C-alpha positions in Angstrom: 28.0 26.2 -15.0 26.2 23.0 -16.1 22.5 23.0 -15.3 21.4 20.6 -12.6 19.0 17.8 -13.4 16.4 19.5 -11.1 16.8 23.1 -12.3 14.4 22.8 -15.1 11.5 21.2 -13.1 8.9 23.8 -12.1 6.4 23.3 -9.3 3.6 23.0 -11.9 5.1 19.6 -12.9 3.1 18.0 -10.0 0.1 18.2 -12.2 1.7 15.4 -14.3 1.1 13.1 -11.3 -2.4 14.5 -10.7 -3.5 14.0 -14.3 -2.0 10.5 -14.7 -3.3 9.1 -11.4 -6.9 10.4 -11.9 -7.0 8.7 -15.2 -5.7 5.5 -13.6 -8.6 5.9 -11.1 -11.1 6.3 -13.9 -9.7 3.2 -15.8 -9.9 1.2 -12.6 -13.6 2.2 -12.0 -14.5 1.2 -15.5 -12.7 -2.2 -15.3 -9.7 -1.4 -17.5 -7.2 -2.6 -14.8 -4.2 -3.2 -16.9 -4.2 0.2 -18.4 -5.0 1.6 -15.0 -2.0 -0.1 -13.5 0.3 1.1 -16.3 -0.7 4.7 -15.7 -0.3 4.2 -12.0 3.3 3.0 -12.6 4.1 6.1 -14.5 2.4 8.3 -11.9 4.5 6.6 -9.1 7.8 7.2 -11.0 6.9 10.8 -11.6 5.9 11.4 -8.0 9.2 9.9 -6.7 11.2 12.1 -9.1 9.3 15.2 -8.1 9.6 14.4 -4.4 13.3 14.2 -4.9 13.3 17.5 -6.6 11.3 19.1 -3.8 13.7 17.8 -1.1 16.7 18.8 -3.1 15.5 22.4 -3.4 14.6 22.4 0.3 18.1 21.2 1.4 20.3 22.7 -1.3 18.5 25.7 -2.7 16.5 27.1 0.0 15.9 30.6 -1.5 14.5 29.0 -4.6 12.4 26.6 -2.5 10.9 29.5 -0.6 10.1 31.5 -3.8 8.4 28.5 -5.3 6.2 27.6 -2.3 4.7 31.2 -2.5 3.1 30.3 -5.8 -0.2 28.3 -6.4 1.5 25.5 -8.4 3.3 24.5 -5.2 0.0 23.0 -4.0 0.3 20.3 -6.7 2.6 18.7 -4.0 -0.4 18.2 -1.8 -2.9 17.3 -4.5 -0.6 14.9 -6.3 0.3 13.1 -3.0 -3.4 12.8 -2.0 -4.7 11.6 -5.3 -1.9 9.0 -5.5 -2.7 7.9 -2.0 -6.4 7.4 -3.0 -5.4 5.2 -6.0 -3.0 3.1 -3.8 -5.8 2.7 -1.3 -8.1 1.3 -4.0 -5.4 -1.3 -4.6 -5.4 -2.3 -0.9 -2.1 -0.6 0.0 -3.5 1.0 3.2 -0.4 1.5 5.1 1.1 3.5 2.2 -2.1 5.4 1.8 -2.2 6.4 5.5 1.5 7.6 5.2 0.5 9.7 2.1 -2.5 11.1 4.0 -0.2 12.1 6.8 2.3 13.7 4.4 -0.4 15.6 2.5 -2.0 16.8 5.8 1.3 18.1 7.0 2.1 19.8 3.7 -1.4 21.4 3.3 -1.1 24.1 6.1 2.6 24.9 5.2 2.0 25.4 1.5 -1.5 26.9 1.9 -0.4 29.6 4.2 2.5 30.7 1.8 0.2 30.7 -1.2 -2.7 32.7 0.4 -0.3 35.2 1.8 1.0 36.1 -1.6 -2.3 36.3 -3.5 -2.7 39.3 -5.8 -6.0 41.2 -6.5 -6.3 39.1 -9.7 -5.2 35.4 -9.8 -4.6 32.9 -12.5 -6.3 29.5 -12.9 -3.7 27.8 -10.8 -5.0 29.7 -7.7 -7.9 27.1 -7.8 -5.4 24.6 -6.5 -6.2 25.9 -3.0 -9.6 24.2 -3.6 -8.2 21.1 -5.4 -5.5 20.4 -2.7 -8.1 20.7 0.1 -10.6 18.4 -1.6 -7.9 16.0 -2.6 -7.2 15.5 1.1 -10.9 15.0 1.7 -11.0 12.3 -0.9 -8.0 10.4 0.5 -9.2 10.7 4.1 -12.6 9.4 3.1 -11.2 6.5 1.1 -8.9 5.6 4.0 -11.7 6.0 6.6 -13.8 3.4 4.8 -11.0 1.0 3.9 -9.5 1.0 7.5 -12.8 1.5 9.2 -11.6 4.7 10.8 -14.9 6.5 11.0 -13.5 9.5 13.0 -11.6 10.6 9.8 -14.9 11.4 8.1 -15.6 14.4 10.4 -12.4 16.4 9.7 -13.0 15.4 6.0 -16.4 16.9 6.2 -15.0 20.2 7.6 -12.2 20.3 4.9 -15.0 19.7 2.2 -16.8 22.9 3.1 -13.4 24.8 3.6 -12.7 23.7 0.0 -16.0 25.1 -1.3 -15.4 28.5 0.5 -11.8 28.7 -1.0 -13.3 28.1 -4.4 -15.7 31.0 -4.0 -12.9 33.3 -2.9 -10.7 32.4 -5.8 -13.7 32.8 -8.1 -14.1 36.4 -6.9 -10.4 37.2 -7.7 -10.1 35.1 -10.9 -8.8 37.0 -14.0 -11.5 35.8 -16.5 -9.2 36.9 -19.3 -7.4 33.6 -18.6 -10.2 31.8 -20.4 -8.8 33.3 -23.6 -5.1 33.7 -22.9 -4.4 31.0 -20.3 -1.9 28.2 -21.2 -3.8 25.3 -19.6 -4.1 25.9 -15.8 -7.4 28.0 -16.5 -9.0 24.5 -16.8 -8.7 24.1 -13.0 -11.8 26.3 -12.6 -13.6 23.1 -13.7 -11.3 20.6 -12.1 -11.8 22.2 -8.7 -15.6 21.7 -8.9 -15.1 18.2 -10.2 -12.9 17.1 -7.3 -15.3 18.8 -4.9 -18.1 16.7 -6.4 -15.9 13.6 -6.0 -15.2 14.5 -2.4 -18.9 15.1 -1.8 -19.7 11.7 -3.2 -17.4 10.0 -0.7 -19.2 11.9 2.1 -22.6 11.1 0.7 -21.8 7.4 0.6 -20.9 7.7 4.3 -23.6 10.1 5.5 -26.4 7.5 5.7 -28.1 6.4 8.9 -26.0 3.2 9.3 -22.8 4.8 7.8 -19.7 6.3 9.4 -21.3 9.7 9.7 -24.6 8.5 10.8 -26.6 11.4 9.5 -30.4 11.7 9.4 -32.1 11.6 6.0 -32.6 15.4 5.6 -28.8 16.1 6.3 -27.8 13.3 3.9 -30.2 14.7 1.2 -28.7 18.2 1.6 -25.2 16.9 1.1 -26.3 15.0 -1.9 -27.8 18.2 -3.4 -24.5 20.1 -2.8 -22.6 17.2 -4.4 -24.8 17.2 -7.5 -24.6 21.0 -7.7 -20.9 20.8 -7.7 -20.9 18.3 -10.4 -23.4 20.3 -12.4 -21.0 23.3 -12.2 -18.1 21.2 -13.2 -20.0 20.2 -16.3 -21.0 23.8 -17.1 -17.3 25.0 -16.8 -16.3 22.0 -18.9 -18.6 23.0 -21.8 -17.5 26.7 -21.5 -13.8 25.8 -21.5 -14.2 23.5 -24.6 -15.8 26.4 -26.3 -13.0 28.7 -25.4 -10.4 26.1 -26.8 -12.3 26.3 -30.1 -12.5 30.0 -30.1 -8.9 30.6 -28.9 -6.8 27.6 -29.9 -3.6 27.0 -28.0 -1.8 24.1 -29.8 1.7 24.6 -28.4 2.9 22.4 -25.4 3.2 24.0 -22.0 3.7 22.2 -18.7 0.5 23.9 -17.6 -1.4 21.7 -20.2 -1.2 18.8 -17.6 -3.5 21.0 -15.6 -6.0 20.6 -18.5 -5.8 16.8 -18.5 -6.5 16.8 -14.7 -9.9 18.4 -14.9 -10.9 16.4 -17.9 -10.1 13.2 -16.1 -11.5 14.3 -12.7 -14.8 15.3 -14.3 -15.1 11.8 -15.7 -14.1 10.2 -12.3 -16.5 12.5 -10.4 -19.4 11.5 -12.6 -18.7 7.8 -12.1 -18.4 8.3 -8.3 -21.4 10.5 -8.0 -23.5 8.1 -10.1 -23.0 5.4 -7.4 -23.2 7.5 -4.3 -26.2 9.6 -5.4 -28.0 6.8 -7.3 -28.1 8.5 -10.7 -27.3 5.8 -13.2 -27.1 8.2 -16.2 -24.0 9.8 -14.7 -22.1 6.4 -15.0 -22.5 6.4 -18.8 -21.6 10.2 -18.8 -18.4 9.4 -16.9 -17.4 6.6 -19.2 -17.9 8.8 -22.2 -15.9 11.7 -20.7 -13.1 9.4 -19.8 -12.1 8.9 -23.6 -11.4 12.6 -24.4 -9.4 12.8 -21.2 -7.2 9.9 -22.2 -6.8 11.3 -25.8 -5.6 14.7 -24.4 -3.2 12.9 -22.0 -1.7 11.2 -25.0 -1.4 14.5 -26.9 0.2 16.3 -23.9 2.5 13.4 -23.1 3.7 13.5 -26.7 4.3 17.2 -26.5 6.2 16.7 -23.2 8.4 14.0 -24.9 9.2 16.3 -27.8 10.1 19.1 -25.4 12.4 16.9 -23.4 14.2 15.4 -26.4 17.5 17.1 -27.3 
């Protein structure tokens, strides 16, 4: 029987949207708007295609759909939707961003419950998506709250922020550290999860000032700033460790999980740019601009690998 167009698309393909969109955000923040919009266009096309695959499996291949949502890569549906919504909000498309926020908020409990119920004693790097998906919702909710002046959204975002940090700690306690040597790309999410936590924290720090949406007193604001800087520091540390692992154990062949390498590279750059502004640390802006270049280079390499794999 002839293979369907959707049969070869794994849940991990959602990381294509995540990686491409976060680089679009980074280029936007650094003023490269044309390149940013080009990547956004690619991310939108990929998201629409993957959404069609998701719905097709739900309606026509229910058994497969149920098997796939039990696995951590299914959470790329939440993260990709939320990251895309954030970029569209930065463009001023608030109605679409709100719709994507609602969609990601609906998908989060559904997919999270399935994934956590099927955790093993040792988990791969993809398991950190429980943190990434949670913090992606925080980033989008915070962005929409500021753009639409919906201050109430900052409070559930704050709760989700700390839930995400707890989930990261739980996954870290179960993570199979052999993945640092044998992983095919998704092991990088150990850094990406901390980077998006720092980005989420920066959004909350910007709001948690005496005259901001959260209206926090200075000590509480300072504490949140410290947590955010610590998260970014951990992301930098894991970034360095993972680069060392790539040198020690090269993995040159293309794998769809390599998009989960591009995402943390780009997210670390974007987090540094955002934290620089929110936490008033100018040096981080330069750091973020520098880190954006290797992320773009790896995106090109992985995209070329994907094109070669897709060619007949």
